[in-house]
DRENMIDREN-828658 format. One record per residue (C-alpha): x, y, z; residue in one letter. Coordinates in Angstrom, 2 decimals. Layout:
N
<r u="X" v="Y" w="Z" type="A"/>
...
//
This chain:
321
<r u="4.98" v="27.42" w="41.87" type="M"/>
<r u="3.98" v="28.66" w="38.42" type="K"/>
<r u="6.02" v="25.88" w="36.76" type="L"/>
<r u="4.38" v="23.29" w="39.01" type="A"/>
<r u="0.93" v="24.59" w="38.05" type="S"/>
<r u="1.77" v="24.38" w="34.34" type="I"/>
<r u="3.07" v="20.82" w="34.73" type="L"/>
<r u="-0.01" v="19.81" w="36.71" type="A"/>
<r u="-2.28" v="21.31" w="34.07" type="A"/>
<r u="-0.34" v="19.50" w="31.38" type="G"/>
<r u="-0.66" v="16.19" w="33.18" type="M"/>
<r u="-4.39" v="16.76" w="33.62" type="L"/>
<r u="-4.74" v="17.48" w="29.91" type="L"/>
<r u="-2.85" v="14.31" w="29.01" type="L"/>
<r u="-4.95" v="12.23" w="31.33" type="L"/>
<r u="-8.14" v="13.74" w="29.94" type="S"/>
<r u="-6.99" v="13.05" w="26.38" type="A"/>
<r u="-6.03" v="9.45" w="27.14" type="S"/>
<r u="-9.33" v="8.96" w="28.92" type="G"/>
<r u="-11.20" v="10.23" w="25.87" type="A"/>
<r u="-9.28" v="7.83" w="23.63" type="V"/>
<r u="-9.98" v="4.91" w="25.95" type="A"/>
<r u="-13.73" v="5.61" w="25.83" type="Q"/>
<r u="-14.00" v="5.06" w="22.07" type="T"/>
<r u="-16.23" v="2.05" w="21.37" type="D"/>
<r u="-14.49" v="0.49" w="18.39" type="C"/>
<r u="-17.25" v="-2.08" w="17.96" type="K"/>
<r u="-19.47" v="0.74" w="16.77" type="K"/>
<r u="-16.93" v="2.14" w="14.29" type="L"/>
<r u="-15.17" v="-0.88" w="12.76" type="V"/>
<r u="-16.48" v="-4.36" w="11.84" type="P"/>
<r u="-14.82" v="-7.44" w="13.34" type="P"/>
<r u="-12.34" v="-9.50" w="11.36" type="S"/>
<r u="-13.83" v="-12.59" w="9.69" type="P"/>
<r u="-10.75" v="-14.46" w="10.98" type="W"/>
<r u="-11.56" v="-13.95" w="14.64" type="G"/>
<r u="-11.03" v="-11.49" w="17.49" type="P"/>
<r u="-7.27" v="-12.09" w="17.71" type="N"/>
<r u="-6.55" v="-11.62" w="14.01" type="D"/>
<r u="-3.83" v="-9.11" w="13.10" type="Q"/>
<r u="-3.18" v="-10.46" w="9.61" type="T"/>
<r u="-6.21" v="-9.47" w="7.57" type="G"/>
<r u="-6.67" v="-10.39" w="3.93" type="A"/>
<r u="-3.36" v="-12.22" w="3.49" type="T"/>
<r u="-5.08" v="-15.02" w="5.42" type="N"/>
<r u="-6.66" v="-15.75" w="2.04" type="R"/>
<r u="-3.34" v="-16.68" w="0.45" type="V"/>
<r u="-3.44" v="-20.38" w="1.24" type="T"/>
<r u="-1.18" v="-23.04" w="-0.32" type="P"/>
<r u="-4.04" v="-23.90" w="-2.68" type="A"/>
<r u="-4.36" v="-20.27" w="-3.78" type="V"/>
<r u="-0.62" v="-19.98" w="-4.45" type="T"/>
<r u="-0.56" v="-23.29" w="-6.33" type="K"/>
<r u="-3.45" v="-22.18" w="-8.54" type="A"/>
<r u="-1.73" v="-18.83" w="-9.18" type="A"/>
<r u="1.43" v="-20.62" w="-10.32" type="A"/>
<r u="-0.50" v="-21.74" w="-13.42" type="A"/>
<r u="-0.20" v="-18.15" w="-14.62" type="E"/>
<r u="3.52" v="-18.67" w="-15.26" type="I"/>
<r u="3.46" v="-19.74" w="-18.91" type="Q"/>
<r u="6.42" v="-17.97" w="-20.53" type="E"/>
<r u="8.57" v="-17.36" w="-17.47" type="G"/>
<r u="8.72" v="-13.67" w="-18.36" type="K"/>
<r u="9.31" v="-11.36" w="-15.40" type="V"/>
<r u="7.71" v="-7.91" w="-15.61" type="V"/>
<r u="8.94" v="-5.24" w="-13.13" type="P"/>
<r u="6.05" v="-3.55" w="-11.31" type="M"/>
<r u="7.83" v="-1.33" w="-8.79" type="S"/>
<r u="9.86" v="1.83" w="-9.26" type="Y"/>
<r u="13.49" v="2.09" w="-8.11" type="P"/>
<r u="13.96" v="3.87" w="-4.79" type="L"/>
<r u="15.61" v="7.21" w="-5.50" type="V"/>
<r u="15.61" v="10.71" w="-4.02" type="D"/>
<r u="13.44" v="13.23" w="-5.84" type="G"/>
<r u="10.32" v="11.17" w="-6.62" type="V"/>
<r u="6.87" v="12.58" w="-5.77" type="P"/>
<r u="6.06" v="12.36" w="-2.05" type="L"/>
<r u="2.82" v="12.96" w="-0.16" type="F"/>
<r u="2.66" v="15.83" w="2.33" type="G"/>
<r u="5.82" v="16.30" w="4.39" type="T"/>
<r u="7.38" v="12.92" w="3.61" type="R"/>
<r u="11.04" v="12.94" w="2.65" type="F"/>
<r u="13.85" v="10.70" w="1.47" type="T"/>
<r u="17.60" v="11.13" w="1.72" type="K"/>
<r u="20.33" v="8.68" w="0.77" type="T"/>
<r u="23.79" v="8.97" w="2.39" type="I"/>
<r u="26.76" v="6.87" w="1.25" type="L"/>
<r u="29.46" v="5.87" w="3.73" type="T"/>
<r u="32.73" v="5.14" w="1.92" type="A"/>
<r u="35.40" v="6.08" w="4.48" type="T"/>
<r u="37.60" v="3.04" w="3.81" type="S"/>
<r u="38.27" v="4.33" w="0.29" type="L"/>
<r u="40.38" v="7.11" w="1.75" type="A"/>
<r u="44.17" v="6.62" w="1.43" type="P"/>
<r u="45.42" v="4.31" w="4.15" type="G"/>
<r u="41.94" v="3.42" w="5.40" type="A"/>
<r u="41.67" v="-0.05" w="3.86" type="S"/>
<r u="41.77" v="-3.23" w="5.95" type="F"/>
<r u="44.30" v="-6.06" w="5.98" type="G"/>
<r u="47.07" v="-7.04" w="3.63" type="E"/>
<r u="44.43" v="-7.54" w="0.93" type="N"/>
<r u="43.49" v="-3.85" w="1.36" type="E"/>
<r u="39.79" v="-4.58" w="1.67" type="L"/>
<r u="37.45" v="-1.62" w="1.34" type="T"/>
<r u="33.70" v="-1.41" w="1.79" type="Y"/>
<r u="30.78" v="0.94" w="1.37" type="M"/>
<r u="27.31" v="1.06" w="2.92" type="E"/>
<r u="24.24" v="3.27" w="2.86" type="D"/>
<r u="21.97" v="5.17" w="5.19" type="T"/>
<r u="18.44" v="5.58" w="3.87" type="W"/>
<r u="16.52" v="8.28" w="5.75" type="L"/>
<r u="12.87" v="8.06" w="4.82" type="S"/>
<r u="9.30" v="7.48" w="5.90" type="Q"/>
<r u="8.09" v="3.99" w="5.04" type="S"/>
<r u="5.31" v="5.17" w="2.72" type="H"/>
<r u="7.41" v="6.35" w="-0.21" type="V"/>
<r u="7.88" v="5.08" w="-3.74" type="G"/>
<r u="6.16" v="1.79" w="-4.52" type="T"/>
<r u="4.89" v="0.82" w="-1.08" type="H"/>
<r u="2.39" v="-1.22" w="0.89" type="L"/>
<r u="-0.12" v="0.27" w="3.31" type="D"/>
<r u="-0.29" v="-2.05" w="6.31" type="G"/>
<r u="-3.28" v="-2.57" w="8.58" type="L"/>
<r u="-1.90" v="-0.13" w="11.15" type="G"/>
<r u="-1.78" v="2.73" w="8.65" type="H"/>
<r u="-5.41" v="3.87" w="8.61" type="I"/>
<r u="-8.21" v="3.92" w="11.17" type="G"/>
<r u="-11.37" v="5.70" w="12.29" type="R"/>
<r u="-10.49" v="7.84" w="15.27" type="K"/>
<r u="-8.32" v="5.47" w="17.34" type="D"/>
<r u="-10.12" v="2.38" w="16.00" type="C"/>
<r u="-8.22" v="0.23" w="13.51" type="Y"/>
<r u="-8.71" v="-3.10" w="11.76" type="F"/>
<r u="-10.54" v="-5.75" w="13.79" type="N"/>
<r u="-11.85" v="-3.17" w="16.27" type="Q"/>
<r u="-8.41" v="-2.61" w="17.80" type="I"/>
<r u="-8.25" v="0.57" w="19.93" type="A"/>
<r u="-4.82" v="1.53" w="18.65" type="M"/>
<r u="-4.20" v="4.21" w="21.27" type="G"/>
<r u="-3.39" v="1.40" w="23.70" type="K"/>
<r u="-0.86" v="-0.23" w="21.39" type="Y"/>
<r u="1.55" v="2.47" w="20.27" type="I"/>
<r u="4.92" v="3.47" w="21.64" type="T"/>
<r u="7.34" v="6.22" w="20.63" type="Q"/>
<r u="8.95" v="3.80" w="18.19" type="N"/>
<r u="6.27" v="1.54" w="16.73" type="N"/>
<r u="2.97" v="-0.27" w="17.14" type="M"/>
<r u="2.59" v="-3.33" w="19.32" type="T"/>
<r u="-0.34" v="-4.58" w="17.24" type="K"/>
<r u="-1.04" v="-4.77" w="13.48" type="L"/>
<r u="2.63" v="-4.49" w="12.49" type="G"/>
<r u="3.95" v="-5.93" w="9.23" type="L"/>
<r u="5.36" v="-8.94" w="11.08" type="E"/>
<r u="1.84" v="-10.41" w="11.04" type="H"/>
<r u="1.62" v="-10.52" w="7.25" type="L"/>
<r u="1.35" v="-13.81" w="5.42" type="K"/>
<r u="2.29" v="-14.34" w="1.78" type="S"/>
<r u="1.41" v="-12.21" w="-1.25" type="F"/>
<r u="2.26" v="-15.08" w="-3.62" type="A"/>
<r u="-1.03" v="-15.15" w="-5.49" type="T"/>
<r u="-2.70" v="-14.27" w="-8.78" type="R"/>
<r u="-2.52" v="-10.69" w="-9.97" type="G"/>
<r u="-5.24" v="-9.22" w="-12.16" type="V"/>
<r u="-4.67" v="-6.06" w="-14.20" type="L"/>
<r u="-7.59" v="-3.71" w="-14.89" type="I"/>
<r u="-6.67" v="-1.35" w="-17.71" type="D"/>
<r u="-8.67" v="1.81" w="-16.97" type="A"/>
<r u="-7.00" v="3.54" w="-19.91" type="V"/>
<r u="-8.53" v="1.04" w="-22.34" type="K"/>
<r u="-11.92" v="1.34" w="-20.64" type="V"/>
<r u="-11.72" v="5.10" w="-21.17" type="L"/>
<r u="-10.66" v="4.71" w="-24.79" type="Q"/>
<r u="-13.49" v="2.31" w="-25.57" type="Q"/>
<r u="-16.35" v="3.98" w="-23.69" type="S"/>
<r u="-15.27" v="7.61" w="-23.75" type="G"/>
<r u="-15.62" v="7.87" w="-19.98" type="K"/>
<r u="-14.29" v="6.28" w="-16.83" type="F"/>
<r u="-15.52" v="6.52" w="-13.27" type="K"/>
<r u="-13.99" v="4.75" w="-10.33" type="G"/>
<r u="-16.99" v="2.58" w="-9.51" type="N"/>
<r u="-17.81" v="-1.11" w="-9.77" type="S"/>
<r u="-19.64" v="-0.60" w="-13.06" type="A"/>
<r u="-16.36" v="0.46" w="-14.64" type="C"/>
<r u="-14.32" v="-2.30" w="-13.05" type="K"/>
<r u="-16.46" v="-4.96" w="-14.70" type="K"/>
<r u="-15.75" v="-3.83" w="-18.30" type="P"/>
<r u="-12.07" v="-3.78" w="-17.38" type="G"/>
<r u="-12.33" v="-7.42" w="-16.33" type="L"/>
<r u="-14.61" v="-8.42" w="-19.21" type="K"/>
<r u="-12.13" v="-6.92" w="-21.67" type="M"/>
<r u="-9.76" v="-9.81" w="-20.90" type="Y"/>
<r u="-12.44" v="-12.33" w="-19.92" type="N"/>
<r u="-11.40" v="-12.38" w="-16.26" type="V"/>
<r u="-13.51" v="-13.24" w="-13.22" type="T"/>
<r u="-12.07" v="-12.27" w="-9.88" type="L"/>
<r u="-11.59" v="-15.04" w="-7.37" type="R"/>
<r u="-10.88" v="-15.04" w="-3.66" type="E"/>
<r u="-7.24" v="-14.30" w="-2.90" type="G"/>
<r u="-6.54" v="-12.20" w="-6.01" type="D"/>
<r u="-4.60" v="-8.94" w="-6.02" type="I"/>
<r u="-6.11" v="-6.27" w="-8.29" type="V"/>
<r u="-3.82" v="-3.77" w="-10.01" type="I"/>
<r u="-5.36" v="-0.78" w="-11.80" type="I"/>
<r u="-3.57" v="0.93" w="-14.69" type="H"/>
<r u="-4.68" v="4.57" w="-15.00" type="T"/>
<r u="-1.73" v="6.06" w="-16.89" type="G"/>
<r u="-1.08" v="8.51" w="-14.03" type="W"/>
<r u="2.22" v="6.76" w="-13.40" type="G"/>
<r u="3.63" v="8.46" w="-16.51" type="D"/>
<r u="3.86" v="11.61" w="-14.37" type="L"/>
<r u="5.69" v="9.74" w="-11.60" type="F"/>
<r u="8.36" v="8.68" w="-14.08" type="E"/>
<r u="8.95" v="12.33" w="-15.03" type="Q"/>
<r u="10.13" v="13.30" w="-11.53" type="F"/>
<r u="10.92" v="15.88" w="-10.34" type="P"/>
<r u="9.53" v="18.00" w="-13.18" type="A"/>
<r u="5.96" v="16.66" w="-12.83" type="Q"/>
<r u="5.88" v="16.11" w="-9.07" type="N"/>
<r u="3.43" v="18.93" w="-8.41" type="A"/>
<r u="1.07" v="17.73" w="-11.11" type="T"/>
<r u="1.30" v="14.13" w="-9.92" type="Y"/>
<r u="0.46" v="15.15" w="-6.35" type="N"/>
<r u="-2.30" v="17.59" w="-7.32" type="S"/>
<r u="-4.95" v="14.86" w="-7.59" type="G"/>
<r u="-5.45" v="11.53" w="-9.32" type="E"/>
<r u="-7.87" v="9.18" w="-11.04" type="P"/>
<r u="-8.87" v="6.21" w="-8.93" type="G"/>
<r u="-11.61" v="4.14" w="-7.38" type="I"/>
<r u="-14.46" v="5.44" w="-5.28" type="G"/>
<r u="-16.54" v="4.02" w="-2.46" type="K"/>
<r u="-18.73" v="1.83" w="-4.64" type="D"/>
<r u="-15.75" v="0.15" w="-6.27" type="A"/>
<r u="-14.00" v="-0.31" w="-2.92" type="A"/>
<r u="-17.02" v="-2.06" w="-1.45" type="K"/>
<r u="-17.38" v="-4.24" w="-4.54" type="W"/>
<r u="-13.72" v="-5.26" w="-4.45" type="L"/>
<r u="-14.03" v="-6.08" w="-0.74" type="A"/>
<r u="-17.01" v="-8.29" w="-1.58" type="D"/>
<r u="-14.81" v="-10.17" w="-4.07" type="Q"/>
<r u="-12.48" v="-11.05" w="-1.14" type="K"/>
<r u="-9.31" v="-9.77" w="-2.75" type="V"/>
<r u="-6.05" v="-9.48" w="-0.82" type="V"/>
<r u="-4.85" v="-6.09" w="-2.03" type="A"/>
<r u="-5.65" v="-3.30" w="-4.48" type="V"/>
<r u="-2.86" v="-1.36" w="-6.15" type="G"/>
<r u="-2.52" v="1.35" w="-8.76" type="S"/>
<r u="-0.06" v="3.66" w="-10.53" type="D"/>
<r u="-1.20" v="6.54" w="-8.33" type="T"/>
<r u="-0.21" v="7.83" w="-4.89" type="W"/>
<r u="-3.46" v="6.90" w="-3.11" type="A"/>
<r u="-5.32" v="4.37" w="-5.35" type="V"/>
<r u="-8.57" v="6.26" w="-4.72" type="E"/>
<r u="-9.92" v="9.19" w="-6.72" type="V"/>
<r u="-8.59" v="12.56" w="-5.48" type="I"/>
<r u="-10.44" v="14.89" w="-4.90" type="P"/>
<r u="-12.83" v="12.38" w="-3.37" type="G"/>
<r u="-16.52" v="11.96" w="-4.10" type="E"/>
<r u="-17.55" v="13.61" w="-0.84" type="D"/>
<r u="-15.49" v="16.65" w="0.21" type="P"/>
<r u="-16.39" v="15.96" w="3.84" type="K"/>
<r u="-14.63" v="12.57" w="3.80" type="E"/>
<r u="-10.87" v="12.04" w="3.91" type="A"/>
<r u="-9.38" v="9.06" w="2.04" type="F"/>
<r u="-12.56" v="7.06" w="2.59" type="I"/>
<r u="-11.46" v="4.21" w="0.29" type="V"/>
<r u="-8.53" v="3.60" w="2.64" type="H"/>
<r u="-11.01" v="3.21" w="5.49" type="N"/>
<r u="-13.24" v="0.85" w="3.52" type="L"/>
<r u="-10.43" v="-1.41" w="2.34" type="L"/>
<r u="-7.86" v="-1.33" w="5.16" type="I"/>
<r u="-9.82" v="-0.48" w="8.31" type="T"/>
<r u="-13.02" v="-2.37" w="7.52" type="D"/>
<r u="-11.85" v="-5.27" w="5.35" type="A"/>
<r u="-8.17" v="-5.79" w="6.15" type="G"/>
<r u="-7.35" v="-5.41" w="2.44" type="I"/>
<r u="-4.01" v="-3.82" w="1.69" type="H"/>
<r u="-3.44" v="-0.86" w="-0.62" type="I"/>
<r u="-0.31" v="-0.71" w="-2.79" type="I"/>
<r u="0.60" v="2.73" w="-4.08" type="E"/>
<r u="2.85" v="3.98" w="-6.89" type="N"/>
<r u="2.84" v="0.62" w="-8.67" type="V"/>
<r u="4.47" v="0.56" w="-12.09" type="R"/>
<r u="1.65" v="-0.68" w="-14.32" type="T"/>
<r u="2.58" v="0.37" w="-17.85" type="D"/>
<r u="4.73" v="-2.66" w="-18.65" type="L"/>
<r u="2.11" v="-5.15" w="-17.48" type="M"/>
<r u="-0.60" v="-3.24" w="-19.36" type="A"/>
<r u="1.48" v="-3.60" w="-22.51" type="A"/>
<r u="1.91" v="-7.33" w="-21.84" type="E"/>
<r u="-1.82" v="-7.75" w="-21.31" type="A"/>
<r u="-2.54" v="-5.97" w="-24.59" type="S"/>
<r u="0.07" v="-8.03" w="-26.45" type="R"/>
<r u="-1.18" v="-11.40" w="-25.21" type="T"/>
<r u="-4.83" v="-10.58" w="-24.51" type="N"/>
<r u="-4.28" v="-11.91" w="-20.98" type="R"/>
<r u="-4.50" v="-9.71" w="-17.89" type="A"/>
<r u="-3.58" v="-12.27" w="-15.23" type="T"/>
<r u="-0.13" v="-13.06" w="-13.87" type="F"/>
<r u="1.68" v="-14.49" w="-10.86" type="F"/>
<r u="2.08" v="-11.68" w="-8.35" type="F"/>
<r u="5.40" v="-11.78" w="-6.51" type="N"/>
<r u="6.03" v="-9.06" w="-3.91" type="M"/>
<r u="8.83" v="-8.75" w="-1.36" type="T"/>
<r u="7.74" v="-7.03" w="1.85" type="V"/>
<r u="10.15" v="-6.65" w="4.78" type="P"/>
<r u="8.35" v="-8.02" w="7.87" type="R"/>
<r u="9.26" v="-4.92" w="9.84" type="A"/>
<r u="8.05" v="-5.27" w="13.43" type="V"/>
<r u="5.47" v="-2.69" w="14.45" type="G"/>
<r u="5.57" v="-0.74" w="11.19" type="M"/>
<r u="2.56" v="0.72" w="9.38" type="T"/>
<r u="3.90" v="0.06" w="5.87" type="G"/>
<r u="7.03" v="-0.30" w="3.81" type="N"/>
<r u="8.48" v="0.05" w="0.35" type="F"/>
<r u="8.19" v="-3.13" w="-1.67" type="V"/>
<r u="9.59" v="-4.88" w="-4.72" type="G"/>
<r u="7.04" v="-6.35" w="-7.14" type="I"/>
<r u="7.46" v="-8.65" w="-10.13" type="D"/>
<r u="4.63" v="-9.90" w="-12.27" type="G"/>
<r u="5.56" v="-13.28" w="-13.70" type="I"/>
<r u="3.85" v="-14.46" w="-16.88" type="R"/>
//
C-alpha cells in the first residue's frame, strides 16, 4: 500500500509538471521566425545560391586556412562534459586476421557530448523555459534519445562569406575593448568591410591560445572569457548574419553583463533570431592572413553532420582565400 501511494504521488507530480510545461505561452517569450510558423531551419535560410555564388569571389589564392581544432581527449570542456576515445583493433591479434590476404582492420568508439571542441550550437540547444526558436514548446517534442523538432537535419548550407573581426587589434589600437556594437564597427572598418545578409562573423579574441595549451591551461580557459554582450548580439542579429563564432567556449563575455542573466547572448542569437553560435573556433591563422593581406573576408566552408534530432555537433571548418 505504501509503495502504491508513492507511485501515485509520483505520477501526480509528473502530471502536474507536464501540465505546467504545457501552459507556457511561447508567443509571449520568443518571437516568431521570419520564415514562417513551420520553420525549423533558422538563419541558414539566408544562404541562397546567390549568396554562395557571391561568396565564391573571396577565393582568390586558393589558400585553405584551418579554423577548427582537432578532436582529442583532454581539451577544455564546459561543466560535466566529457570525451573518451576507444580503439578497437582485435583483428591485429595473432590469428585474428581475415581471409588468405590476412586482412586486418581497426575502428573507433568516440564517447562524447556533441558540444565539445570546435562545435555548432543548433537551434534546439537554447531556449527560454520550454520555449525555443520560432515559439516551439520544446517539452512536447523531446524523447529519451533526441528532439523531434529543431534537429540538425533541418540545416541548410553554411557555404557563405566569412568575416573576421580582430578584437585583439581593436584592443591594441584603442587601448580598450568591450563586447558591444561600437567595438564591432572599428573591427570591420579596420579592413574596410561592411556586413551583408548571409555572412558568418568570426571574432578573434586571442583566448584560443589557452585552448591550445590543454590540459595545462584548461582551468584558466574555462574560468571566464572575453566576448560579445547583448548590444553586440542585437546588432549582429539586425545585420541578418547566419552564425557568430569565436575562439572562446561561449562566444559571449563571461561573467556576463548582468549577473542575474545566464548566457543571454545565446538566447538573443539562437532562441530569438535563429542565428547559430560556433564555439572554440581556431582564429589565429585567419587573423594572421587578414593582417598579411589586409583582407578580413574569406569563403567559409563548414562540414556539419546532419544528425537527426541533435542539439549541436562538432564541426570541421576551412576558410578559403
